[in-house]
C-alpha positions in Angstrom: 0.4 0.3 0.0 1.7 3.2 -0.9 1.5 5.4 1.5 1.8 8.5 -0.1 -1.5 7.9 -2.5 -3.2 7.5 1.1 -2.2 11.4 2.1 -3.3 12.3 -1.4 -7.0 10.8 -0.8 -6.9 12.6 2.7 -6.3 15.5 1.1 -9.1 15.8 -1.9 -11.5 14.4 0.7 -10.7 17.6 2.6 -10.8 20.0 -0.3 -13.2 18.1 -2.4 -11.2 19.9 -5.2 -8.4 18.2 -7.3 -6.9 21.9 -7.9 -6.7 22.7 -4.3 -5.8 19.8 -3.0 -3.2 20.0 -5.8 -1.8 23.3 -4.5 -2.0 22.1 -0.6 0.4 19.4 -1.9 2.7 21.4 -4.0 2.2 19.3 -7.2 0.1 19.6 -10.5 -3.1 18.3 -10.8 -2.3 16.0 -13.1 -0.7 13.3 -10.9 -2.8 13.8 -8.0 -5.7 12.9 -10.3 -3.7 9.6 -11.5 -2.7 8.6 -8.4 -6.0 9.0 -7.0 -7.3 6.4 -10.0 -4.2 4.2 -9.1 -5.6 3.8 -5.5 -9.0 3.4 -6.6 -7.8 0.5 -8.8 -5.5 -0.6 -6.2 -8.8 -0.9 -3.5 -11.3 -1.7 -6.5 -13.5 0.8 -5.5 -14.6 4.4 -6.1 -13.7 7.1 -3.6 -15.1 9.7 -5.6 -18.0 11.1 -7.3 -16.4 13.4 -10.3 -18.8 15.8 -12.1 -17.6 18.6 -14.4 -18.4 21.0 -11.5 -17.8 19.1 -8.3 -16.0 16.4 -6.2 -17.9 14.5 -3.5 -16.7 11.1 -1.7 -18.7 8.2 -2.3 -20.2 6.1 0.7 -17.5 3.6 0.7 -15.1 7.2 0.1 -16.2 8.4 3.1 -16.6 6.0 5.3 -13.3 4.9 4.5 -11.6 8.5 5.3 -11.8 8.0 9.0 -10.1 4.6 8.9 -7.3 6.1 6.8 -6.9 9.8 8.7 -6.0 7.6 11.3 -3.9 5.2 10.2 -1.5 8.3 8.4 -1.8 9.8 12.1 -0.4 6.3 13.9 2.4 6.3 11.0 3.5 10.2 11.8 4.0 8.9 15.1 5.7 6.1 14.5 9.1 7.6 14.9 8.4 9.5 17.9 7.0 5.9 19.3 10.3 4.3 18.3 12.5 6.4 20.5 10.3 6.2 23.6 10.5 2.2 22.9 14.3 2.8 22.9 14.2 4.9 25.6 12.3 2.5 28.0 9.4 5.2 28.8 6.9 2.8 27.1 6.3 -1.3 26.9 6.1 -3.8 29.5 7.8 -4.9 32.2 7.7 -8.8 34.0 9.0 -8.8 37.4 9.2 -11.9 40.2 9.7 -10.9 43.5 10.2 -12.7 47.1 7.3 -12.2 49.6 9.8 -10.3 52.3 10.5 -7.4 49.1 6.6 -6.9 49.6 7.6 -5.2 52.7 10.6 -3.4 52.2 12.2 -3.2 48.3 8.8 -3.7 45.8 6.6 -0.9 47.0 9.3 2.3 46.5 10.4 0.4 43.5 7.4 0.0 42.0 6.2 3.5 43.2 9.4 4.8 41.5 9.7 3.4 38.8 5.7 3.6 37.7 6.3 7.5 38.6 9.2 7.8 35.9 7.8 5.7 33.4 3.8 5.6 33.6 3.5 4.2 30.1 5.2 0.8 31.2 3.1 -2.0 31.9 4.1 -3.4 35.1 3.3 -7.3 35.5 4.5 -8.6 39.3 4.6 -12.1 40.3 5.6 -13.3 43.5 8.3 -16.2 43.1 11.0 -18.4 45.4 14.2 -17.2 44.6 15.3 -20.4 42.7 12.0 -20.0 40.8 12.9 -16.6 39.6 16.2 -17.4 38.5 14.5 -20.2 36.6 12.0 -18.0 35.0 14.4 -15.3 33.9 16.5 -18.1 32.2 13.2 -19.6 30.4 12.1 -15.9 29.3 9.1 -15.9 31.5 10.6 -12.7 33.5 12.4 -9.5 32.6 13.8 -9.2 36.3 13.3 -10.5 39.9 13.9 -9.2 43.6 15.6 -12.1 45.1 17.4 -13.6 48.3 20.7 -14.9 46.6 21.5 -18.5 47.4 24.9 -20.0 48.0 25.5 -21.1 44.5 26.8 -18.6 41.9 24.1 -17.4 40.1 24.5 -18.6 36.3 26.9 -16.7 34.2 24.1 -15.2 32.5 22.5 -13.2 34.8 23.7 -9.7 36.4 22.7 -9.4 40.0 22.5 -6.1 41.8 22.6 -6.1 46.0 20.1 -3.8 46.9 19.3 -4.0 50.9 21.1 -5.8 53.9 18.6 -6.3 56.6 19.0 -7.6 60.0 16.6 -10.1 61.1 15.0 -9.8 64.4 12.8 -11.8 66.5 9.0 -12.0 66.3 7.3 -13.3 69.8 4.2 -13.3 71.2 3.3 -11.1 73.4 1.9 -13.1 75.7 5.2 -14.8 76.2 6.4 -11.2 77.0 4.1 -10.6 79.7 4.0 -14.0 81.3 7.9 -13.4 81.9 8.6 -16.7 79.1 11.0 -14.9 77.7 13.5 -11.9 79.0 14.2 -8.9 77.1 16.6 -6.7 78.3 17.5 -3.1 77.0 15.4 -4.1 73.6 17.2 -7.4 73.2 16.5 -10.8 73.1 19.4 -13.3 74.1 18.7 -16.2 71.2 20.3 -18.6 74.0 17.1 -17.6 76.2 14.5 -19.3 73.4 17.0 -22.1 72.7 14.1 -24.3 73.8 11.3 -22.6 72.4 9.4 -24.0 69.6 10.8 -21.8 66.6 7.9 -21.0 63.6 10.4 -21.5 60.2 10.0 -22.1 56.7 10.4 -25.8 55.2 14.2 -25.7 53.7 12.7 -27.4 50.4 10.2 -23.7 50.1 13.5 -21.4 51.0 16.5 -22.7 51.2 18.5 -19.5 51.4 16.2 -18.0 54.1 16.1 -21.2 55.6 20.1 -21.6 56.1 20.6 -18.0 57.0 18.5 -18.8 60.3 19.7 -22.4 61.0 23.3 -21.1 60.6 23.1 -18.5 62.9 21.4 -21.2 65.5 24.6 -22.8 64.9 26.6 -20.7 65.5 25.7 -20.0 69.1 25.4 -23.8 69.4 22.0 -24.3 69.3 19.9 -26.8 67.5 16.7 -24.7 66.7 13.1 -26.8 68.3 11.2 -26.2 65.1 7.5 -26.1 66.1 5.7 -25.6 63.3 6.6 -24.4 59.3 4.8 -22.5 56.7 5.6 -21.3 53.9 3.9 -17.2 53.6 5.3 -14.6 55.8 1.7 -13.9 57.0 1.1 -17.4 58.4 4.2 -17.4 60.2 3.6 -14.0 62.1 -0.2 -15.7 62.3 1.2 -18.5 64.1 3.5 -16.3 66.3 0.4 -14.2 67.1 -1.3 -17.6 68.5 1.5 -18.7 70.3 2.6 -21.4 68.5 6.0 -20.3 68.4 8.7 -17.4 67.4 10.1 -16.9 64.3 13.2 -14.6 62.8 12.0 -12.1 60.2 13.3 -9.3 58.6 12.6 -6.0 60.5 10.4 -4.6 57.9 8.2 -7.0 59.1 7.3 -4.8 61.5 5.1 -3.0 59.1 3.1 -6.2 59.2 0.8 -5.2 62.1 -0.2 -7.6 64.0 -1.8 -7.8 67.2 -0.2 -10.3 69.8 3.4 -10.2 68.1 6.3 -8.4 69.4 9.1 -7.3 67.4 12.6 -7.7 69.2 16.0 -6.7 68.3 18.7 -9.6 68.8 21.4 -8.8 71.1 24.8 -9.1 69.8 25.5 -9.4 65.7 21.8 -10.4 64.1 21.8 -12.9 61.0 21.4 -10.3 57.9 19.1 -11.3 54.5 20.5 -10.0 51.4 17.9 -9.2 48.6 19.0 -7.8 45.1 17.9 -7.4 41.7 18.7 -9.9 39.0 18.1 -9.7 35.3 19.3 -11.3 32.1 22.8 -9.6 30.8 21.5 -10.1 27.2 18.1 -8.5 28.0 17.7 -5.9 25.0 14.7 -4.5 26.8 15.2 -1.0 27.6 12.3 -1.3 30.0 14.9 -3.6 31.9 17.7 -1.2 32.0 15.5 1.3 33.4 14.8 -0.2 36.1 18.0 -1.3 36.7 19.1 2.3 37.3 16.5 3.5 39.5 17.0 0.1 41.2 21.1 1.0 41.5 19.9 4.8 42.8 17.2 2.9 45.5 20.7 0.8 46.3 23.3 3.8 47.0 20.8 4.9 49.8 19.5 1.8 51.5 22.9 1.4 53.7 23.9 2.7 56.9 27.6 3.3 57.9 28.0 0.1 59.7 28.3 -1.6 56.2 25.0 -1.4 54.3 22.4 -2.5 57.1 19.3 -0.9 56.4 18.2 0.9 59.0 15.9 3.0 57.5 15.2 6.9 58.3 14.6 8.1 62.1 15.0 4.5 64.0 12.2 2.5 62.2 12.1 -0.6 60.3 14.8 -1.1 57.4 13.7 1.1 54.3 15.1 3.0 51.4 14.0 6.6 51.9 10.3 7.1 51.6 8.6 8.3 54.8 6.6 5.5 56.7 3.4 7.0 55.4 4.4 6.9 51.8 5.6 3.9 52.1 2.6 2.8 53.5 0.8 4.5 50.6 2.9 2.3 48.1 2.2 -1.3 49.6 -1.5 -0.2 49.4 -1.4 0.8 45.4 1.0 -2.3 44.9 -1.4 -4.6 46.4 -4.0 -3.2 44.1 -2.6 -4.0 41.0 -3.8 -7.5 42.2 0.0 -9.3 41.9 0.2 -13.0 41.5 1.3 -15.0 44.2 3.2 -18.4 43.8 2.7 -19.7 47.0 6.0 -19.8 48.4 8.1 -17.2 49.9 12.4 -16.6 49.3 
């Protein structure tokens, strides 16, 4: 289809006069008339009724005019569209995330990315770290927020650490009131709960997170008493609230307000969980590059002077710089997107 002929058709349709149309197009009338005849022959329809005194659109021509006008507008917009795609300002992005990121990195990352690139369609999927790596390798997602596993990532993947977050103890409020656990200066000695039931993720579901916790116990010469296992962070906190045991969770879980649960810092050097962004090195998608840029900026402001332990601003739960109210709103907006859940964390 010759786009020049379509442009000629629209101009003649607007003028309903071949002479004026030719003048607008900076050409003579005979070539214009020949181009319209050639278009009618190509389409096998008559677009204009011609008499010696006037020119009028046929019903077919009148109906076709709006479609051709829209087509030409879209063609004219293609260069700008291509530049936007190349800059990652429009398009799509599929992002996986571990459940723990839902309480620290994810809300602010998505809030900033959405504000910067509102025309990009973001699809979120909650997945364990190992499933995210597998999905990346198969091209099912573009990037993921993961807890890095012990083994080295595949050579085709890039990884950017973003947040190092200390774990805290989540203990039943009733235990504290009954004196079952002793909290000194706002801290809990892990030895004091050595014989209490621990609520933990099964290793098959969250190997990295599971190993961080069990290694911490082992470093204190403790064999943890596994009371309950659960595969959702919310479920773990609910079990703690019900007095079924205590748990070690990221400090950002303080934002998950739950009656009957007290979050307490651990005495000494607590275990630390790292969360970072992973993506394919050879992914040509500009939307991924823009996400990495924003994530890198967040990561630069996430740590403190003691080696990257994100303690938030103003002494609250770990965060990346948004005020608490803004983080809550970002989480509310995020949950409103209806992202898919894979049913496990880590």
